[in-house]
N, C-alpha and C positions, 0 to 999 in steps of 0.2 A: 265148449272151447273158450268161450269168452271168459269163463272164470279163470282158466289157467293162464290166459294172456294177461289178464288184469293184474295178477300178482307179479308176473314177469315185467309188465310195463312199470309197475310200481317199483320193482327192484332195479330196473334199468334206470328209472328216473332218479332213484336214490344214489346209484353209482355215478350217474352223470353229475348230480349235486356234489357228491364227495370228490369227484375229479375236479370240479370247478373250485370247491373249497380248498382242496390240496394245492391246486395251481395258485390260488390267491395266497395261501400260506407260503408257498415257495417264492412268489413275487415279493411278499413282505420280508421274507428272510433275505432275499437278494438285496432289497432296498436297505434293510437294516445293516447288512454286511458292508454295503458301499458307504453308508453313513459312518459306521465304525471305522472303516479303513480311512475315510477322510479325517475323522477325529484323530486317529492314530498318527496320520501324517502331520496334522497341525501340532499335536503334542510333541512329535519328534522335532519339528521346526522350533517350537518354543524351547524345548530342551537344549537344542544346539545353540540358540540365541542366549539362553540363560547360562549355558556352559561358558560361553565367551565372557559374559559378565562376571561369572564366578571366578574365572581365570584372572580377569583384570583385577578383581577385588583381592584375590589371593596374592597377586604380584604387588599390589599396594601394601597389603599387610606385611609382606616380606621386606619391602623397602622400609616400612615403619620399624620393623624388628631390627633391621640393620642399623638404622639411625639410633634406636634406643640402645643397642649394643655399644655403639660408639659413645653415646652419652654416658652410659654406664662405665665404660672404660675411663673416660675423662673424669668422672666422679671419683673413681677409685684412685686415680692419680692425685686429684685434688684432696681427697681424704688423707692420702699419704703425706702430701705437703703440709696439710693442716696438723697432722700428728707431729711432724718434724718441728713445725712452728711452735706447737704447744710445748714440746720438749725444750726448745730454746727459751721460751718464756719461763718455764720452770727453773732453768738454770739461772736466768736473769733474776728471777724472784729470790733465789737462794743467795745470789751475789748481793742484792739489795738488802736482804736480811742481815748479811754479814756486815755490809756497810753501815746499816742502822746501828748494829751493835758497836761497831768501832766508833761511830760518831757519838753515841751515848757515852762510851768509855772516855773519849777525848773530852766531851762536855763535863763529865764528872771530874776528870783530872784538872781541867781549866778552872772549874769552880773551886776545887780544893786549893789550887795554886793561888787563885784570887783571894780566897779567905785567908790563907797564910800571909799573903802580901798585905791584906787589909789589917790583919792582926798585928803585923810588924809596924804598919803605919800608925795604928792606934797606940801601940806601945811607945813608938818614937815620939808621937805627938804628946802623950802623957809625960814622958821624960822631959821633953823640951818645956812643957808647961810647968812641971815641978821645979825645974831649974830657973824658971822665970825668963826663959829665952823667947818663948812664944806666948803672946798675950791670950787671954781666955776667949776673946771674940774670934781670934784666928783658929784656936783649938776647936771651937764650936763649928766654925765654918768648914774646917778640914774634915771633922768627923761626920758631918751631915752629907758629905759627897757620896755619890753612887760608887760601886754597885751594892755596898752593904752599909747604908747610912746608920749612924748611931746618934742617939740624943744624949746630951750631957746634962 
């Protein structure tokens, strides 16, 4: 009988060991579950804190976007004004070109008139010199005067 009890004792001992091991596993699982739950709570708290930060950052970005939109609008208005100013300068440049042409034409006309007047003065001086009304020194002096001096 002792033989039959011995395996039974052995089996009973093994079952008791399994029960203890199973209990230890359950205890470890319970502890691990509590730790996971604690970590989950901490993660939720961090998530909520970060959500506040993210919302604040998003609001700041929205404000910056609004400011940039206003600046963009102002720049568009400034560009429009600059375009109008450029058009005005183009018109002024065209007017100056016309004025330059007119001044050059007037300058040519005045030069032509002065040459004709000078030619008449030379002719008159020569006639007066030929008739002995004007002495040669006076003729030289008159012909050497500007704007078209001549040497005799």
